[in-house]
N, CA, C and O atoms as CSV, one atom per row, in Angstrom:
chain,resi,resn,atom,element,x,y,z
A,1,UNK,N,N,0.839,-1.186,0.000
A,1,UNK,CA,C,0.000,0.000,0.000
A,1,UNK,C,C,0.883,1.248,0.000
A,1,UNK,O,O,1.825,1.355,0.784
A,2,UNK,N,N,0.572,2.163,-0.866
A,2,UNK,CA,C,1.348,3.402,-0.955
A,2,UNK,C,C,0.991,4.339,0.190
A,2,UNK,O,O,-0.171,4.432,0.585
A,3,UNK,N,N,1.976,5.019,0.713
A,3,UNK,CA,C,1.765,5.987,1.778
A,3,UNK,C,C,1.566,7.367,1.164
A,3,UNK,O,O,2.500,7.934,0.597
A,4,UNK,N,N,0.353,7.912,1.273
A,4,UNK,CA,C,0.045,9.200,0.661
A,4,UNK,C,C,0.790,10.349,1.316
A,4,UNK,O,O,0.964,11.399,0.698
A,5,UNK,N,N,1.232,10.175,2.546
A,5,UNK,CA,C,1.924,11.260,3.244
A,5,UNK,C,C,3.238,11.638,2.568
A,5,UNK,O,O,3.766,12.722,2.818
A,6,UNK,N,N,3.775,10.767,1.718
A,6,UNK,CA,C,5.013,11.105,1.008
A,6,UNK,C,C,4.826,12.339,0.133
A,6,UNK,O,O,5.795,13.025,-0.192
A,7,UNK,N,N,3.587,12.620,-0.247
A,7,UNK,CA,C,3.310,13.768,-1.095
A,7,UNK,C,C,3.329,15.085,-0.330
A,7,UNK,O,O,3.369,16.153,-0.941
A,8,UNK,N,N,3.302,15.024,1.001
A,8,UNK,CA,C,3.384,16.255,1.795
A,8,UNK,C,C,4.627,17.054,1.429
A,8,UNK,O,O,4.538,18.233,1.087
A,9,UNK,N,N,5.771,16.414,1.501
A,9,UNK,CA,C,7.027,17.128,1.235
A,9,UNK,C,C,7.157,17.509,-0.243
A,9,UNK,O,O,7.767,18.527,-0.571
A,10,UNK,N,N,6.590,16.699,-1.125
A,10,UNK,CA,C,6.650,17.015,-2.552
A,10,UNK,C,C,5.861,18.292,-2.842
A,10,UNK,O,O,6.348,19.177,-3.546
A,11,UNK,N,N,4.642,18.388,-2.302
A,11,UNK,CA,C,3.844,19.590,-2.510
A,11,UNK,C,C,4.407,20.783,-1.743
A,11,UNK,O,O,4.361,21.913,-2.230
A,12,UNK,N,N,4.943,20.534,-0.535
A,12,UNK,CA,C,5.591,21.620,0.219
A,12,UNK,C,C,6.658,22.290,-0.641
A,12,UNK,O,O,6.684,23.512,-0.785
A,13,UNK,N,N,7.526,21.475,-1.201
A,13,UNK,CA,C,8.630,22.018,-1.993
A,13,UNK,C,C,8.130,22.673,-3.278
A,13,UNK,O,O,8.656,23.706,-3.691
A,14,UNK,N,N,7.132,22.088,-3.905
A,14,UNK,CA,C,6.591,22.670,-5.136
A,14,UNK,C,C,6.016,24.063,-4.872
A,14,UNK,O,O,6.230,24.986,-5.658
A,15,UNK,N,N,5.286,24.211,-3.763
A,15,UNK,CA,C,4.718,25.519,-3.452
A,15,UNK,C,C,5.808,26.502,-3.045
A,15,UNK,O,O,5.733,27.683,-3.386
A,16,UNK,N,N,6.812,26.032,-2.326
A,16,UNK,CA,C,7.934,26.913,-1.959
A,16,UNK,C,C,8.666,27.397,-3.210
A,16,UNK,O,O,9.050,28.563,-3.301
A,17,UNK,N,N,8.854,26.507,-4.159
A,17,UNK,CA,C,9.493,26.905,-5.417
A,17,UNK,C,C,8.641,27.950,-6.141
A,17,UNK,O,O,9.172,28.903,-6.711
A,18,UNK,N,N,7.339,27.769,-6.115
A,18,UNK,CA,C,6.427,28.707,-6.772
A,18,UNK,C,C,6.462,30.068,-6.070
A,18,UNK,O,O,6.418,31.107,-6.728
A,19,UNK,N,N,6.540,30.061,-4.758
A,19,UNK,CA,C,6.661,31.315,-3.994
A,19,UNK,C,C,7.913,32.064,-4.442
A,19,UNK,O,O,7.879,33.276,-4.655
A,20,UNK,N,N,9.007,31.337,-4.581
A,20,UNK,CA,C,10.274,31.948,-5.009
A,20,UNK,C,C,10.178,32.459,-6.446
A,20,UNK,O,O,10.610,33.571,-6.748
A,21,UNK,N,N,9.607,31.636,-7.329
A,21,UNK,CA,C,9.453,32.041,-8.734
A,21,UNK,C,C,8.657,33.331,-8.861
A,21,UNK,O,O,8.980,34.190,-9.681
A,22,UNK,N,N,7.626,33.460,-8.054
A,22,UNK,CA,C,6.754,34.634,-8.116
A,22,UNK,C,C,7.302,35.806,-7.298
A,22,UNK,O,O,6.672,36.860,-7.205
A,23,UNK,N,N,8.470,35.607,-6.714
A,23,UNK,CA,C,9.156,36.652,-5.953
A,23,UNK,C,C,8.316,37.160,-4.767
A,23,UNK,O,O,8.209,38.363,-4.531
A,24,UNK,N,N,7.730,36.211,-4.038
A,24,UNK,CA,C,6.955,36.536,-2.837
A,24,UNK,C,C,7.700,36.050,-1.590
A,24,UNK,O,O,7.094,35.468,-0.691
A,25,UNK,N,N,8.992,36.286,-1.539
A,25,UNK,CA,C,9.790,35.768,-0.437
A,25,UNK,C,C,10.457,36.919,0.310
A,25,UNK,O,O,11.661,36.888,0.568
A,26,UNK,N,N,9.670,37.927,0.653
A,26,UNK,CA,C,10.190,39.114,1.331
A,26,UNK,C,C,10.892,38.786,2.644
A,26,UNK,O,O,12.051,39.150,2.839
A,27,UNK,N,N,10.195,38.101,3.541
A,27,UNK,CA,C,10.789,37.800,4.852
A,27,UNK,C,C,11.110,36.330,5.027
A,27,UNK,O,O,11.900,35.967,5.898
A,28,UNK,N,N,10.514,35.490,4.218
A,28,UNK,CA,C,10.708,34.053,4.365
A,28,UNK,C,C,9.688,33.413,5.295
A,28,UNK,O,O,9.647,32.189,5.411
A,29,UNK,N,N,8.860,34.222,5.962
A,29,UNK,CA,C,7.881,33.680,6.911
A,29,UNK,C,C,6.867,32.782,6.213
A,29,UNK,O,O,6.571,31.685,6.685
A,30,UNK,N,N,6.339,33.251,5.093
A,30,UNK,CA,C,5.364,32.444,4.371
A,30,UNK,C,C,6.031,31.188,3.804
A,30,UNK,O,O,5.479,30.091,3.893
A,31,UNK,N,N,7.193,31.355,3.235
A,31,UNK,CA,C,7.952,30.230,2.674
A,31,UNK,C,C,8.133,29.138,3.725
A,31,UNK,O,O,7.900,27.959,3.459
A,32,UNK,N,N,8.545,29.538,4.902
A,32,UNK,CA,C,8.806,28.577,5.981
A,32,UNK,C,C,7.524,27.976,6.554
A,32,UNK,O,O,7.557,26.895,7.142
A,33,UNK,N,N,6.398,28.666,6.389
A,33,UNK,CA,C,5.157,28.210,7.012
A,33,UNK,C,C,4.388,27.180,6.177
A,33,UNK,O,O,3.438,26.572,6.671
A,34,UNK,N,N,4.788,26.983,4.925
A,34,UNK,CA,C,4.053,26.079,4.035
A,34,UNK,C,C,4.117,24.651,4.565
A,34,UNK,O,O,5.192,24.115,4.835
A,35,UNK,N,N,2.939,24.053,4.708
A,35,UNK,CA,C,2.868,22.664,5.168
A,35,UNK,C,C,1.587,22.026,4.655
A,35,UNK,O,O,0.486,22.429,5.029
A,36,UNK,N,N,1.740,21.034,3.801
A,36,UNK,CA,C,0.592,20.259,3.330
A,36,UNK,C,C,0.388,19.064,4.241
A,36,UNK,O,O,1.345,18.513,4.785
A,37,UNK,N,N,-0.850,18.672,4.401
A,37,UNK,CA,C,-1.195,17.467,5.159
A,37,UNK,C,C,-2.164,16.671,4.303
A,37,UNK,O,O,-3.321,17.052,4.123
A,38,UNK,N,N,-1.672,15.567,3.785
A,38,UNK,CA,C,-2.465,14.737,2.883
A,38,UNK,C,C,-2.781,13.432,3.601
A,38,UNK,O,O,-1.900,12.773,4.153
A,39,UNK,N,N,-4.049,13.079,3.580
A,39,UNK,CA,C,-4.455,11.866,4.277
A,39,UNK,C,C,-5.675,11.266,3.587
A,39,UNK,O,O,-6.313,11.890,2.739
A,40,UNK,N,N,-5.969,10.051,3.977
A,40,UNK,CA,C,-7.203,9.416,3.518
A,40,UNK,C,C,-7.814,8.688,4.704
A,40,UNK,O,O,-7.144,7.950,5.427
A,41,UNK,N,N,-9.093,8.919,4.876
A,41,UNK,CA,C,-9.831,8.247,5.940
A,41,UNK,C,C,-11.191,7.861,5.397
A,41,UNK,O,O,-11.842,8.644,4.705
A,42,UNK,N,N,-11.603,6.679,5.709
A,42,UNK,CA,C,-12.916,6.197,5.295
A,42,UNK,C,C,-13.159,6.465,3.816
A,42,UNK,O,O,-14.202,6.987,3.422
A,43,UNK,N,N,-12.179,6.099,3.015
A,43,UNK,CA,C,-12.271,6.217,1.558
A,43,UNK,C,C,-12.450,7.652,1.066
A,43,UNK,O,O,-12.998,7.876,-0.013
A,44,UNK,N,N,-11.987,8.625,1.860
A,44,UNK,CA,C,-12.030,10.028,1.483
A,44,UNK,C,C,-10.610,10.556,1.440
A,44,UNK,O,O,-9.813,10.308,2.344
A,45,UNK,N,N,-10.307,11.276,0.394
A,45,UNK,CA,C,-8.983,11.841,0.145
A,45,UNK,C,C,-8.997,13.289,0.596
A,45,UNK,O,O,-9.838,14.063,0.141
A,46,UNK,N,N,-8.077,13.679,1.489
A,46,UNK,CA,C,-8.041,15.035,2.029
A,46,UNK,C,C,-6.686,15.686,1.793
A,46,UNK,O,O,-5.645,15.086,2.056
A,47,UNK,N,N,-6.708,16.927,1.291
A,47,UNK,CA,C,-5.496,17.725,1.150
A,47,UNK,C,C,-5.728,19.021,1.910
A,47,UNK,O,O,-6.649,19.779,1.604
A,48,UNK,N,N,-4.885,19.265,2.901
A,48,UNK,CA,C,-4.980,20.476,3.703
A,48,UNK,C,C,-3.683,21.255,3.554
A,48,UNK,O,O,-2.594,20.684,3.602
A,49,UNK,N,N,-3.811,22.563,3.372
A,49,UNK,CA,C,-2.643,23.441,3.289
A,49,UNK,C,C,-2.646,24.369,4.487
A,49,UNK,O,O,-3.618,25.081,4.740
A,50,UNK,N,N,-1.543,24.348,5.220
A,50,UNK,CA,C,-1.347,25.316,6.285
A,50,UNK,C,C,-0.229,26.247,5.842
A,50,UNK,O,O,0.834,25.795,5.416
A,51,UNK,N,N,-0.472,27.542,5.944
A,51,UNK,CA,C,0.530,28.546,5.581
A,51,UNK,C,C,0.093,29.864,6.197
A,51,UNK,O,O,-1.037,30.003,6.664
A,52,UNK,N,N,0.992,30.812,6.192
A,52,UNK,CA,C,0.615,32.141,6.663
A,52,UNK,C,C,-0.646,32.577,5.930
A,52,UNK,O,O,-0.743,32.427,4.712
A,53,UNK,N,N,-1.598,33.106,6.658
A,53,UNK,CA,C,-2.921,33.383,6.104
A,53,UNK,C,C,-2.898,34.299,4.880
A,53,UNK,O,O,-3.797,34.225,4.043
A,54,UNK,N,N,-1.917,35.134,4.768
A,54,UNK,CA,C,-1.920,36.088,3.659
A,54,UNK,C,C,-1.572,35.457,2.318
A,54,UNK,O,O,-1.634,36.137,1.294
A,55,UNK,N,N,-1.211,34.190,2.292
A,55,UNK,CA,C,-0.908,33.531,1.019
A,55,UNK,C,C,-2.127,33.568,0.097
A,55,UNK,O,O,-1.977,33.670,-1.121
A,56,UNK,N,N,-3.316,33.487,0.661
A,56,UNK,CA,C,-4.526,33.463,-0.162
A,56,UNK,C,C,-4.795,34.791,-0.865
A,56,UNK,O,O,-5.537,34.831,-1.847
A,57,UNK,N,N,-4.204,35.874,-0.375
A,57,UNK,CA,C,-4.450,37.197,-0.951
A,57,UNK,C,C,-3.444,37.590,-2.036
A,57,UNK,O,O,-3.655,38.575,-2.744
A,58,UNK,N,N,-2.374,36.845,-2.172
A,58,UNK,CA,C,-1.326,37.203,-3.122
A,58,UNK,C,C,-1.844,37.223,-4.558
A,58,UNK,O,O,-2.738,36.461,-4.927
A,59,UNK,N,N,-1.270,38.097,-5.341
A,59,UNK,CA,C,-1.600,38.217,-6.767
A,59,UNK,C,C,-3.104,38.367,-6.976
A,59,UNK,O,O,-3.705,37.717,-7.831
A,60,UNK,N,N,-3.682,39.237,-6.173
A,60,UNK,CA,C,-5.119,39.527,-6.310
A,60,UNK,C,C,-5.969,38.265,-6.146
A,60,UNK,O,O,-6.892,38.028,-6.925
A,61,UNK,N,N,-5.657,37.470,-5.145
A,61,UNK,CA,C,-6.370,36.227,-4.814
A,61,UNK,C,C,-6.125,35.105,-5.821
A,61,UNK,O,O,-6.781,34.067,-5.742
A,62,UNK,N,N,-5.223,35.279,-6.742
A,62,UNK,CA,C,-5.022,34.314,-7.809
A,62,UNK,C,C,-3.839,33.378,-7.563
A,62,UNK,O,O,-3.697,32.381,-8.271
A,63,UNK,N,N,-2.995,33.669,-6.588
A,63,UNK,CA,C,-1.741,32.939,-6.380
A,63,UNK,C,C,-1.956,31.429,-6.224
A,63,UNK,O,O,-1.349,30.641,-6.949
A,64,UNK,N,N,-2.806,31.028,-5.294
A,64,UNK,CA,C,-3.014,29.594,-5.070
A,64,UNK,C,C,-3.690,28.929,-6.264
A,64,UNK,O,O,-3.364,27.791,-6.602
A,65,UNK,N,N,-4.617,29.618,-6.898
A,65,UNK,CA,C,-5.230,29.068,-8.112
A,65,UNK,C,C,-4.177,28.806,-9.175
A,65,UNK,O,O,-4.178,27.755,-9.815
A,66,UNK,N,N,-3.279,29.765,-9.359
A,66,UNK,CA,C,-2.204,29.599,-10.343
A,66,UNK,C,C,-1.322,28.403,-9.993
A,66,UNK,O,O,-0.921,27.646,-10.878
A,67,UNK,N,N,-1.021,28.231,-8.708
A,67,UNK,CA,C,-0.196,27.098,-8.281
A,67,UNK,C,C,-0.879,25.776,-8.614
A,67,UNK,O,O,-0.250,24.876,-9.170
A,68,UNK,N,N,-2.156,25.655,-8.280
A,68,UNK,CA,C,-2.867,24.400,-8.527
A,68,UNK,C,C,-3.089,24.140,-10.013
A,68,UNK,O,O,-3.299,22.994,-10.410
A,69,UNK,N,N,-3.047,25.180,-10.837
A,69,UNK,CA,C,-3.238,25.006,-12.280
A,69,UNK,C,C,-1.947,24.677,-13.030
A,69,UNK,O,O,-1.998,24.329,-14.210
A,70,UNK,N,N,-0.797,24.781,-12.371
A,70,UNK,CA,C,0.468,24.440,-13.026
A,70,UNK,C,C,0.454,22.987,-13.484
A,70,UNK,O,O,-0.071,22.120,-12.786
A,71,UNK,N,N,1.020,22.722,-14.640
A,71,UNK,CA,C,1.062,21.336,-15.119
A,71,UNK,C,C,1.868,20.454,-14.168
A,71,UNK,O,O,1.528,19.286,-13.980
A,72,UNK,N,N,2.922,20.987,-13.570
A,72,UNK,CA,C,3.715,20.192,-12.626
A,72,UNK,C,C,2.912,19.842,-11.375
A,72,UNK,O,O,3.041,18.740,-10.842
A,73,UNK,N,N,2.085,20.777,-10.906
A,73,UNK,CA,C,1.229,20.497,-9.746
A,73,UNK,C,C,0.169,19.472,-10.130
A,73,UNK,O,O,-0.149,18.577,-9.347
A,74,UNK,N,N,-0.370,19.603,-11.329
A,74,UNK,CA,C,-1.377,18.644,-11.792
A,74,UNK,C,C,-0.805,17.227,-11.852
A,74,UNK,O,O,-1.497,16.265,-11.518
A,75,UNK,N,N,0.447,17.094,-12.273
A,75,UNK,CA,C,1.087,15.773,-12.314
A,75,UNK,C,C,1.208,15.174,-10.913
A,75,UNK,O,O,0.960,13.983,-10.720
A,76,UNK,N,N,1.586,15.990,-9.945
A,76,UNK,CA,C,1.685,15.522,-8.557
A,76,UNK,C,C,0.311,15.076,-8.068
A,76,UNK,O,O,0.176,14.005,-7.477
A,77,UNK,N,N,-0.712,15.900,-8.315
A,77,UNK,CA,C,-2.069,15.562,-7.878
A,77,UNK,C,C,-2.590,14.312,-8.583
A,77,UNK,O,O,-3.296,13.507,-7.975
A,78,UNK,N,N,-2.251,14.146,-9.854
A,78,UNK,CA,C,-2.648,12.941,-10.583
A,78,UNK,C,C,-2.002,11.703,-9.974
A,78,UNK,O,O,-2.658,10.673,-9.817
A,79,UNK,N,N,-0.715,11.799,-9.627
A,79,UNK,CA,C,-0.021,10.680,-8.979
A,79,UNK,C,C,-0.665,10.338,-7.640
A,79,UNK,O,O,-0.839,9.166,-7.307
A,80,UNK,N,N,-1.020,11.376,-6.872
A,80,UNK,CA,C,-1.680,11.143,-5.586
A,80,UNK,C,C,-3.014,10.442,-5.789
A,80,UNK,O,O,-3.337,9.491,-5.076
A,81,UNK,N,N,-3.784,10.909,-6.757
A,81,UNK,CA,C,-5.091,10.304,-7.022
A,81,UNK,C,C,-4.939,8.845,-7.435
A,81,UNK,O,O,-5.733,7.991,-7.039
A,82,UNK,N,N,-3.918,8.571,-8.228
A,82,UNK,CA,C,-3.673,7.191,-8.646
A,82,UNK,C,C,-3.306,6.314,-7.449
A,82,UNK,O,O,-3.819,5.204,-7.310
A,83,UNK,N,N,-2.417,6.815,-6.585
A,83,UNK,CA,C,-2.064,6.056,-5.381
A,83,UNK,C,C,-3.277,5.843,-4.486
A,83,UNK,O,O,-3.460,4.761,-3.929
A,84,UNK,N,N,-4.106,6.877,-4.350
A,84,UNK,CA,C,-5.311,6.765,-3.532
A,84,UNK,C,C,-6.241,5.695,-4.102
A,84,UNK,O,O,-6.784,4.875,-3.361
A,85,UNK,N,N,-6.420,5.710,-5.417
A,85,UNK,CA,C,-7.270,4.704,-6.069
A,85,UNK,C,C,-6.693,3.314,-5.882
A,85,UNK,O,O,-7.428,2.368,-5.596
A,86,UNK,N,N,-5.386,3.181,-6.041
A,86,UNK,CA,C,-4.738,1.885,-5.833
A,86,UNK,C,C,-4.956,1.396,-4.407
A,86,UNK,O,O,-5.212,0.212,-4.188
A,87,UNK,N,N,-4.855,2.310,-3.430
A,87,UNK,CA,C,-5.082,1.943,-2.029
A,87,UNK,C,C,-6.505,1.425,-1.828
A,87,UNK,O,O,-6.720,0.418,-1.153
A,88,UNK,N,N,-7.471,2.126,-2.422
A,88,UNK,CA,C,-8.866,1.694,-2.292
A,88,UNK,C,C,-9.082,0.325,-2.924
A,88,UNK,O,O,-9.732,-0.544,-2.343
A,89,UNK,N,N,-8.531,0.144,-4.120
A,89,UNK,CA,C,-8.687,-1.137,-4.801
A,89,UNK,C,C,-8.033,-2.261,-4.009
A,89,UNK,O,O,-8.560,-3.372,-3.941
A,90,UNK,N,N,-6.899,-1.971,-3.420
A,90,UNK,CA,C,-6.220,-2.966,-2.598
A,90,UNK,C,C,-7.068,-3.341,-1.397
A,90,UNK,O,O,-7.189,-4.518,-1.056
A,91,UNK,N,N,-7.656,-2.335,-0.755
A,91,UNK,CA,C,-8.526,-2.599,0.404
A,91,UNK,C,C,-9.745,-3.440,-0.010
A,91,UNK,O,O,-10.138,-4.363,0.704
A,92,UNK,N,N,-10.329,-3.119,-1.149
A,92,UNK,CA,C,-11.497,-3.859,-1.612
A,92,UNK,C,C,-11.146,-5.286,-1.992
A,92,UNK,O,O,-11.951,-6.196,-1.792
A,93,UNK,N,N,-9.958,-5.492,-2.537
A,93,UNK,CA,C,-9.511,-6.817,-2.949
A,93,UNK,C,C,-9.225,-7.691,-1.736
A,93,UNK,O,O,-9.465,-8.898,-1.768
A,94,UNK,N,N,-8.715,-7.088,-0.670
A,94,UNK,CA,C,-8.368,-7.840,0.537
A,94,UNK,C,C,-9.616,-8.373,1.228
A,94,UNK,O,O,-9.578,-9.458,1.809
A,95,UNK,N,N,-10.708,-7.642,1.178
A,95,UNK,CA,C,-11.928,-8.027,1.898
A,95,UNK,C,C,-12.631,-9.184,1.270
A,95,UNK,O,O,-13.671,-9.617,1.766
């Protein structure tokens, strides 16, 4: 069974790289605060982002949308979805 938590650090770094690319690293506080928490419970897939609250306001509220729309972010999310599906299928096969 694949461990979905491995994607925490992958998404953390991807968002940190995006923060740097967009030149939003004035103090480093937001950069350092980025933390994804990916989990699955009762066949539900959850992605939670913890970061300094002002991240949502960057680039006229568009910053996080732009990050999630990146093709590289989409590839990470696709891999996570595939692992999640594999986990579910494995659980169903075991029963």
